[in-house]
N, C-alpha and C positions, 0 to 999 in steps of 0.2 A: 674636624671636617667643617668646611664652610657652610654657611646658610644656603648658598646657591646649590651646593652639591646635595645637601639634605633635601631641598625642594625637588631637585631633579630625580633623586632616588625615590621619593614619595610618588612623583608622577609616574615613574616607571612601574612601581609595584601596583599602583591603582589601576594602571592600564592592563594588568593581568586579571582577567575575570575570575579565574578559579581561585587565585589568592585572595581577591577581594571577598569572594563568597565564603571562604573558610574563616577569614578574620571576622567578617560580619556575623557569621553563625555563632562563633565563640563569644563575641561581645554581646550579641543578642541573648544568648543563653544565660550569660552572667547577669545581665540587667533584668531579663524577664523572669528568671526562676528565683534566685535568692533575693534580689533587691525589691522587685515589684511584687512577685508572687508570695514571698514569705515575710517581707518586712513592711513595705509600703501598703500593700493591699492583700493582707492574708485572708484565707478562706474563713468565712464565718458560717458555722452550721446553724440552721434554724429548722424548726418543724421536724426534728429527728424523732424517730419512734422510741418508745420506752425501752426497747431492747438495747439501745445504744447508751443507756444511762450507766453510771457507776453502780456498784453493788449496793451501797447504802441508800442511794436514791431509788433503786428498784424496790427495796424493802419499804421505803416511805410511800412509793406509788401503790404497792399492794395494800398497805394500811388504808390509804385513801379510797381504794376500790372497795374494801370491806365496809368502811363507814358510809360510802356513798350508796352501796347496795342496801345497807340496813336502813337508810333514810328513805330512798325512793322505790325500792323493790323492783327496779327495772332490770330484769334478767338479761334482756337483749343487749342493753348498753354494757352491763357488767361483763358478759361473755366477750363482747367486741374488745373491750379494754384488756381483758385477760389474754386474748390471742395476740395482742400487740406486744405483750411482754416477752414473747419468744420461747424457745425450747426449755430454758432454765427456770420457767415460772414455778413449777412444782416445788423445787428445792427452796426457792425464795419464800413461798407460802408456808412451807414447813418451818422455816426459821421464824417467820412472823407469828405462827401459831403459838410459839413458846413465849411470846410477849405477854406477861401477866397484866399489863395495863389495858389490854384490849378486852372488850366485852366478849365473853366466851360464846354466848348465843349468836352474836353477829359473825364470829369467826366460823362457827359450826355451819351456819346457814350459807355463808359464802363458799366454804370448802365443799359442802354438798353440791352446790350449784356447779362448781368447776370440776368435780369428781376427784378431789384429793382427800385422802383419809385424814381425819382430824386427830392430831396428837396433842392433847391438852398439856399445858405447862404444869410443871411440878409445883404443888401448893406447899409452901414452906410451913413448918411447924415452929414451935418456940425454939426447939433445938437447932433449927436450920436458919433462923433469922440472921445468923452471923454471915451467911453467904449471900444475903441480899445485895450487898455492895457489888458482888460480881455481876449482878444484872445491870448495875449502873455503868459497868465497864463496857457493856455492849456497844454504846455509841462510839467509845474510844477505839474498840476493835474495828468497827466499821470505818472509823476515821483513818485507819491505816491506808486507805485508798489514796489519801493525799500524798504520802511519800511516793507511792507508785506513779501518781500523776507527775510529781516532780521528776521522777526518773524518766518518764516518757518525754518530758520537755528536754531533759539533758540528752536523751538519745536523739531527739530531733536536732538539737544544736550540734551534737557530734556529727550527725549525718550531713548537716549543712556545711560544717567545716571540712569534712572529707570531700564533699562535692566541689567546694571552692578550690581545695588543694589539687584535686584531679583536673579541674579546668585550667588552673595555672600551669600544671605539669604539661598538659596537652598543648597549651599555648606556647610554653617555653620550648617544647620539642619542635613545634612547627617553626618558631622563630629561629631555632638553632639550625635546622636543616635548610631553611630558605634564605637565611641571611648570614649567620656566623660561619657555617660550614663552607658556604660558597666563597666567603671572604678569605678564609684561611687557605683554601685551595690545596694544591699538592706542592709542598715545599721540596725543591730539588736539593740533593746533596751537592755541595759546591765542588764537584769534580771538574767542572769547566772553569777555567780561569777567565776573568773578565777584565773590565776596563778601569784603568785610572791613568789619566794624563793630567798634566798641569793645566790650570784653567785657561791660560792664554792659548793653549794648543787646540781648544775646541773651536769648531767652525761656527758660523752664524747659526742662531736658533733655527731648528728644523733641518739642518744639514746632516750629513753623514760623517762618520769618523771611524778610524781604525782603532782597535782595542789593544792595549798593552796588558800583560798578565798581572792580575791582582785578584784577590778573593772578595766577592761582593758580600755584604752583610745579609742579603736575602736574594733568592733566585726562584722564580716561578715559571711554570710552563702552562699555557692555556691554548686550547684548540677549539675552533668553530667548525661545525659541520652543517652543510645545507639541511635545513629542516629544524634546526635549533632556533626557533623564533624568539625564545626568551633568553638568548645568550647574553649574559652580563656577569663577567667574572671580576671580583675585586679581592684584594689581598692586603693584609696588615703588614706594616713595616715596623720591625722592632729591632732594637740594638742587641748586641750579644748579651747584655746584662738583663734584657727583658723590657727595657724602657720603650714605650710607644713613641715612634717617630713620625708616622704618617700612614698613608694608604696609597695604593695604586690599583689600576684596573683597566679592563677593556670591555666595551659594549657596542651594540649596534647603533650606528649613527644615521644611516640612510639606506632605504631600500628602493628598488626599481621594479617597474612592471606591476602586474596585479596577480591575484590568485595565491594559493598556498602550494608549497611553503614560500615564505618571504624570500625575495632575492636581494641579498645584502650587497650593496655597492660601496659602502664606506663604514669604517669602524672608528670609534673614539677611543683613544688611549689617554689616560689622565694620571696625574701625580699630585697628591695632596701632602703638604708638609705642615706639621703642626706649628712650625716656627715661621711660616710664611703667611701672607695675608690673602693669597689667591691660590686657586687650583690651576695648574698648568694642563692644558688639553691640546692634543694634536689629532688631526683627522687623517686616518690612513685610507686612501681611496683606490679604487680600481682604475685601470688605464682609461676606461671609457668615462668614468666620472671625473677624473682629474683633467681630462681634455675637453670636457663639456663645460663651457663657460658659465652656463646657468647654474649647474649643480655646484661647481667650485665656488661661485660667489655666494650661494646660499649657505654652504657649509663653512665658509670662512668665518661666519659669526660665531661658530662653536669652537674653533681653534684653527691653527695653521694647517691648510690642506697639503698632504704629501702623498705621492704615489707609492704603492706597495711594490717592492722589488725583492725577489728571492735573495737571501743571504745578506741583505743590507741591514744596518743598524741605525736607529733613530734615537736621538738624545733629548731627554726632557730634564730641565734643571729648575730647582727651586732655591730657596735661600740656603738650605743645609743638605739637600739631597740631589742625587743624580740618578736618573733612570735610563737604562739602555734597553730599547725594544728591538730585538733581533728577529727578522723574518726567517724562521726555521724551515717552513714548508708552506706552499700555497698552490692552489689550483683553481682555475676559473670554471664555472659551470657552462654547460652547453644547452642551447635551446633557441627559441624564436627571438630572444633578445640579442642585441649586438655582441660581438665577440669581446671578451675582456670586460664585460659590464657587471658581472656579479660573481661572488666567490662560492665555490663548492666546498672548499676546505682552506683553512688558514690556521697555522700554528705559529705562535709567538713565544719568545723567551723574554722574560722580564728580569733584569738584573739591577740591583740597587746598591749604591755606594754612598757613604757620607761624603759631603762636599767639604774639602779641605779649604779653609780660608786662605786667600791670597797673601 
């Protein structure tokens, strides 16, 4: 596809507000949530309450509360700190009570203040001194929170990956339905025989010709109906072996009048050949537009202007491809605009053959 064609397609898609909004939403979600929200500017928690601490840090917090109360005997401050620890504070205090390194009197005084029964630690005898190392293991047991934290980070990374894959899947589905599916179109079975004549038998560019029987490599049918303001069909051209040869399509070129739906007075039909340096375009015009000198001159810059006539065929040629556009059915709309000025319905058959060198 040529650069000019790519630019033209981009302008057409940008002109569709709903498509621009969907693409903008997806791009904004990807940039805003994973990139900016989680990577560039992640949330940093500050001034969290003690209830949000890890289990080992909660135990250290209780130890500090006991030592602080033993020092200043401020019951109001001690109770306020105790309430901030949350509903699991009693269990944490019972765990701390078993710590033999704490002053038993300080622990009893604090436990009495907060209303938790004191359970003194077991005092080891000579026979039980061998189990003292198990007390040293307590920090290690508490330290098992670290793997849990790592697991939390892994879960967050996994969630981020799943979200990114989901966004890519949604974006891919939208791209498929809006671009690829419209390009593939509905391929017709080659039941209708089409054109091939020697190169010298073709008329001048833009003229009409009669077809001889031969099977095209691709054949498509496209229909415009009044009200399809986003009409723009494009189709891929592939060889029987699956090799990409080019593309062709039909889209709205010019409208007339005001108001909705748009009144289409001219269509663009184009052929892109991967082996050619340019995209061939011809403009199919209503009777009114073709006979209006101002409209014809304006549309001539897009391609050769041609009137639409029922049953006629129009030929587009590139370096290695030939495209026959046959008007299968057409009907003009009725209204306040001049007769024959806009289309109510237009059905075109697109048939493509490889061009045999002379």
